[in-house]
NUFI-146442 format. One record per residue: x, y, z of N, C-alpha, C, O in turn. Coordinates in steps of 0.001 Angstrom, whole numbers, plus 500000, padded with zeros to 6 digits. Layout:
% NUFI-146442
XYZXYZXYZXYZ
...
This chain:
% NUFI-146442
500837498812500000500000500000500000500877501244500000501921501265500651
500456502296499266501234503519499201501220504226500544500344503983501373
502210505117500760502270505864502001501107506847502099500713507458501106
500564506992503306499447507897503543499967509107504321500585508957505375
499713510296503797500275511530504346499161512533504635498249512716503829
499249513176505790498394514317506106499231515575505948500262515727506603
498792516468505088499460517756504880498610518846505519497467519067505121
499173519524506509498473520615507184499219521909506892500273522181507467
498654522697505988499293523935505513498192524919505137497335524602504313
498207526114505737497106527055505502497273527863504225496296528419503724
498495527942503682498700528717502453498330527847501248498965526827500981
497295528273500534496716527421499491497708527061498393497743525913497949
498519528027497945499440527751496839500490526707497261500844525825496479
500977526817498492501950525836498991501273524478499129501834523456498735
500086524472499679499341523219499885499099522518498550499266521304498435
498705523294497550498414522714496237499687522148495602499660521058495032
500804522884495697502058522430495098502595521164495748503023520238495060
502571521127497097503068519958497814502189518747497533502686517648497285
500888518959497573499935517866497346500118517274495949500179516054495796
500206518127494935500367517662493555501660516864493393501672515799492774
502758517397493963504073516753493814504108515382494484504612514419493906
503574515291495701503629514021496421502666512987495836502970511794495822
501514513437495359500589512490494715501193511949493430501028510773493108
501886512796492703502546512342491471503653511332491785503954510460490970
504261511458492981505305510516493415504719509205493936505462508283494271
503376509119494006502737507854494360502154507771495754501754506689496186
502093508894496477501570508870497838500103509321497873499645510069497009
499391508851498882498022509309499096498077510475500085498507510308501226
497642511647499645497790512857500449496423513432500797495583513642499922
496209513684502098495020514393502572495475515795502956496227515962503916
495028516800502216495477518174502426494444518964503217493262518977502875
494904519625504282494020520411505151494604521804505350495818522002505316
493697522769505561494131524136505802493965524584507233494317525713507574
493429523710508087493209524084509488493377522876510395493297521732509949
493609523144511666493755522078512657492462521292512791492481520072512954
491343521994512722490038521332512843489866520246511776489446519129512078
490196520587510520490120519598509434491109518459509669490782517288509477
492315518819510084493378517828510253493030516821511339493358515641511212
492379517259512391491995516348513464491038515272512957491119514116513371
490139515657512067489197514677511499489929513646510639489623512455510676
490904514132509862491678513222509012492498512255509870492576511066509560
493105512756510941493899511896511820493052510768512386493505509626512453
491840511073512790490955510058513373490468509059512336490374507863512609
490155509567511127489537508716510103490552507868509351490296506694509086
491703508444509002492635507775508086493948507331508729494686506549508132
494248507809509920495487507464510619496700507449509680497280506392509436
497081508612509158498213508676508227499520508251508877499677508316510096
500451507816508043501763507403508531502707508584508706503686508507509448
502396509688508008503245510879508073502381512118508177501339512221507531
502831513075509010502204514385509112503210515428508660504295515536509231
502855516201507629503657517349507211502890518577507681501784518840507209
503477519331508612502698520321509359503357521695509372504518521833509760
502612522704508947503040524086509118502882524446510593502069523843511294
503645525416511065503572525775512483502666526979512748502162527154513858
502467527798511730501614528976511892500294528718511187500238528687509957
499220528532511967497932528111511418496819529047511878496942529692512919
495732529125511108494681530110511421493889529808512688493338530726513296
493819528549513097492970528206514250493751527565515400493185526822516202
495050527856515476495813527317516590497298527263516304497763527713515256
498039526704517253499491526609517170499881525224516657499449524206517198
500703525199515607501123523929515048501875523059516029501754521834515985
502651523665516916503394522892517916502445522160518868502689521014519244
501368522835519248500385522190520130499734521001519431499493519962520046
499451521168518132498829520076517370499791518898517250499396517742517399
501060519208516978502072518157516874502165517361518171502215516131518159
502189518077519281502273517405520579501069516500520819501208515393521340
499892516976520438498671516192520605498713514927519742498345513841520191
499167515088518498499271513947517576500278512926518102500022511722518085
501428513424518569502471512523519056501995511711520251502323510530520369
501228512329521133500712511614522302499714510530521903499636509480522542
498949510797520835497911509856520415498452508764519496497942507644519496
499489509087518709499983508150517697501507508186517692502117509025517029
502108507275518433503551507299518660504360507076517386505472507588517261
503806506310516436504612505898515296504475506798514078505122506535513064
503659507854514130503532508741512976504818509562512842505390510004513838
505262509760511596506459510560511342506020511995511108505142512247510283
506624512944511828506169514340511769507267515220511187508374515304511718
506925515872510081507843516750509371507271518163509390506161518388508907
508014519112509941507519520491510071507889521326508857509009521241508352
506952522127508394507217523180507416507181524493508183506170524828508800
508273525229508147508290526446508953509138527541508339510169527279507721
508678528795508523509462529958508120510366530386509270511229531247509096
510171529787510445510987530122511616512353529455511482512456528340510973
513394530137511938514725529610511627515720529742512783516930529721512558
515230529875514004516168529991515123516332528643515803515483527762515670
517438528487516537517692527233517247516585526939518252516208525785518453
516070527989518879514992527816519862513758527209519220513106526341519802
513432527682517986512261527146517282512426525659517003511480524889517163
513631525248516584513871523842516316513766523008517585513160521936517587
514364523511518667514320522788519936512877522601520392512500521523520850
512071523656520266510663523564520657509920522546519800509083521793520298
510233522530518513509581521582517610509924520145517949509038519293518022
511200519870518155511606518517518519511037518135519881510670516984520118
510972519118520765510394518861522081508927518497522006508435517716522820
508219519061521029506791518765520859506567517404520218505470516851520297
507617516857519577507485515529518976507794515457517500507590514414516880
508291516564516909508628516544515481509859515673515237510728515547516100
509918515070514037511064514240513661512050514985512778513245514687512790
511556515958512005512441516669511072511806518002510693510624518236510944
512617518875510080512183520205509668512497520443508203513475519914507674
511665521240507551512003521835506258511688523315506385510542523687506639
512700524168506210512516525612506383512011526248505084512517525961503999
511018527105505217510503527849504068511435529022503745512036529602504649
511555529374502451511009528669501284511812527401501024513028527382501214
511133526343500591511811525063500416511614524543498998510711524960498274
512493523618498632512406522968497325511465521775497424511589520957498335
510526521675496491509627520517496461510408519223496235510016518162496719
511504519316495504512328518122495265512965517635496560513012516432496819
513456518573497378514073518202498651513029517588499584513289516583500246
511839518205499630510766517663500462510405516249500023510238515357500855
510285516049498713509933514724498192511000513694498548510673512560498900
512267514076498461513348513155498812513280512762500284513525511605500625
512954513700501152512813513390502580511662512405502803511787511453503573
510549512647502122509390511768502248509730510369501732509428509373502390
510353510294500565510716509006499978511693508248500873511569507035501042
512667508962501447513656508314502309512980507686503526513334506582503939
512010508391504095511316507842505271510552506570504908510672505552505589
509761506632503825508941505465503481509798504294503025509422503138503221
510945504580502419511841503486502018512423502809503260512497501582503327
512835503612504239513344503030505496512257502206506180512507501122506707
511044502755506155509918502080506791509634500731506126509365499732506794
509699500731504813509441499506504048510505498451504336510191497273504504
511749498875504390512837497923504653512730497354506055512956496165506280
512381498223506994512234497742508369511111496726508465511230495722509168
510004496991507746508860496074507784509224494726507176508755493684507634
510064494749506141510453493509505472511696492876506079512129491807505650
512278493549507092513551493111507659514562492924506536515156491855506393
514750493966505747515601493902504563516987494447504863517134495471505531
517993493757504367519392494125504585520023494363503219519750493633502266
520866495384503127521566495590501868522992496045502128523257496774503084
523909495610501271525283496080501299525883495793499934525598494765499318
526726496726499464527264496585498122526145496426497109525208497224497090
526232495408496269525199495151495269524210494088495728523367493642494950
524313493682496992523447492625497513522283493207498291522429494197499009
521128492581498139519933492940498906519304491651499398519083490722498621
519015491595500700518531490366501319517265490647502098517247491530502957
516198489904501809514969489973502596514961488788503548514730487649503143
515221489076504832515342488006505820514014487285505994513976486056506048
512920488044506082511608487428506290511212486506505144510654485431505362
511505486938503924511114486153502747512140485091502393511877484229501554
513325485144503033514426484225502738514769484285501249514857483267500563
514961485527500774515315485744499370516459486751499307516626487573500208
517244486678498234518365487601498071518557487906496592518206487102495728
519129489096496311519367489531494941520746490174494846521192490841495779
521408489972493729522622490727493404522272491589492210521951491068491142
522331492918492378521721493848491435520245493453491352519561493452492375
519741493121490172518330492720490073518164491222489841517061490744489574
519269490486489944519211489042489708518965488309491029519718488481491987
517907487491491074517624486760492301518591485588492443518928484914491470
519029485363493685519956484279494004519209483177494741518248483449495461
519645481940494566518976480802495204519996479991496000521098479721495523
519610479604497230520529478953498155519945477642498684518728477473498755
520824476732499049520393475577499838520140476060501265520483477190501613
519542475208502081519261475572503472520546475913504221520595476893504964
521583475104504024522856475337504722523527476615504233524085477366505033
523479476870502932524066478092502389523358479332502946524001480336503251
522024479253503077521279480384503621521668480632505087521854481779505494
521791479559505876522214479711507272523597480347507358523846481192508218
524480479945506476525836480485506474525812481972506111526514482777506723
525004482329505113524881483732504725524341484568505882524842485662506144
523315484054506579522741484777507715523762484961508834523782486004509487
524609483956509060525644484074510086526576485241509771526943486006510663
526953485374508512527861486458508133527176487830508210527752488775508749
525941487949507672525308489275507649524929489747509053524782490946509290
524770488799509982524484489187511368525758489516512144525698489996513276
526912489254511524528200489547512168529146490229511180530240489722510931
528741491376510611529588492022509600530905492513510200530959492941511353
531975492439509385533295492936509781533819492275511063534573492879511826
533405491028511280533872490272512446534424488933511971533774488231511196
535603488583512428536215487308512021535493486159512717535333486154513938
535059485183511913534394483988512441535323482796512227535753482531511105
535627482085513298536532480944513197535805479753512577534576479726512497
536593478772512140536030477545511577535100476879512599534009476438512241
535519476804513856534700476157514879533401476909515142532362476289515370
533452478251515113532227479033515291531239478746514172530042478591514415
531740478676512955530866478412511811530270477020511899529074476839511670
531109476014512238530627474641512360529572474518513453528551473855513268
529823475164514601528880475075515720527536475686515343526487475185515747
527569476782514561526324477439514156525563476598513138524340476483513214
526273476019512201525606475284511123525137473900511547524085473439511106
525907473237512397525624471846512703525344471582514180525143470432514571
525327472643515016525079472483516451526029471461517073525626470640517898
527279471524516670528278470577517179529641471243517108529811472245516413
530608470693517820531975471204517725532584470865516371533576471457515945
531959469894515707532396469594514349533670468783514252534338468808513219
534024468062515310535276467304515288535284466223514216536336465866513685
534084465702513902534023464616512921533834465141511501533834464363510547
533673466467511356533446467035510027534773467132509280535795467500509859
534749466806508016535981466824507226536594468223507213535885469229507266
537910468265507144538676469505507261538252470550506230538215471743506528
537932470098505020537654471078503959536174471435503822535793472137502885
535322470949504762533884471198504644533565472692504598532823473145503727
534128473457505541533853474891505594534358475575504324533670476428503763
535547475208503874536110475816502661535198475583501459535009476474500632
534630474370501369533726474047500260532454474888500343531990475417499333
531887475012501557530657475794501714530893477282501423530052477941500812
532028477797501860532372479197501595532517479414500089532043480412499547
533186478451499414533370478576497970532025478614497249531825479422496341
531104477738497655529786477693497007528990478980497258528290479474496375
529111479511498485528412480758498791528996481918497986528263482760497468
530326481949497889530972482995497085530522482939495624530316483974494990
530371481724495097529953481580493695528593482211493441528273482578492310
527795482338494495526450482897494338526390484396494618525634485115493964
527181484878495587527027486293495951528127487196495378527946488411495295
529260486612494984530377487421494498530335487554492979529959486613492279
530717488707492477530838488877491021532027488088490497531976487514489409
533112488065491290534310487308490924534707486455492131535470486913492981
534199485217492216534455484370493396535939484142493680536320483921494829
536790484194492631538221483988492844538868485189493530539916485054494160
538253486348493410538732487567494074537568488168494859537017489196494465
537191487523495978535960487907496678535994489335497218537000489802497752
534863490003497058534708491359497576534146491342498993534448492222499799
533324490332499293532608490307500562533219489321501567533772489736502585
533120488033501285533593487031502251535074486732501993535445486176500959
535906487120502963537348486996502783537952486060503826537453485935504945
539028485414503429539741484482504295540815485236505077541649485923504487
540794485108506391541858485670507228542733484493507655542337483693508503
543907484393507071544751483203507232545001482866508705545419483710509497
544727481595509040544971481108510381543914481518511401544000481137512568
542913482296510968541911482785511916540483482404511522539698481998512379
540140482528510248538782482209509824538345483058508645539138483343507747
537088483459508650536502484210507539535793485455508071535359485505509222
535690486455507198535040487696507579534181488212506426534593488161505267
532988488710506750532188489440505760532622490890505847532265491598506789
533392491332504862533961492659504901533059493628504148532836493481502946
532544494620504869531641495606504280532259496980504442532387497483505558
532645497589503322533145498957503401531998499889503774532171500805504578
530784499644503164529598500405503601528969499611504721529090498387504782
528272500345505636527578499611506694526377498892506122525741499332505164
526092497741506768524890497003506379523689497827506766523578498281507904
522772498025505806521599498874506068520359498021506144519264498542506358
């Protein structure tokens, strides 16, 4: 389902421009010019995001933000304001705002902020992890390199999960064996881990012979090396 947004802005030209831009970007926008209207929308539609001006004809935007935050903890609140002092920002964050956009603002910048929030929200809901060219949906047990879907055996998937849950940390052969087989692995053949690592590299690495992600630390074990943080 598309993101649902409540826009509370009393200036008609700004309200019309923001509403048009965000609807074109694929969001469902309920636009209001007063707190009274906005309260009805909050009760009826429970939007995921509130974009709120602070200077309104029938009340104080900060008071409305505080009321919304108390009633709906998970709504994301983005302030539109012509005010630009540190005190104004502190008061806004104190009332429960998550972010600010100072007027006059770029519609492109506002849209990018909105898109970034909903993308983070979507990834969190899907428990999605990404690093480099890899994207992994933990809940769905699926992974992609660029746009190509990758397919794993049960053991390969467990091994991949062990690495992504421990990025930039050296994992010894015994740690890997204990995780995969619930045993110290004394009876497991010496090259078992090397074979499993090779097979996993063949699926996630562009060049398995020169791995970018899973690297061998001689005499110690293996590491999932991520220059960017796992997101």
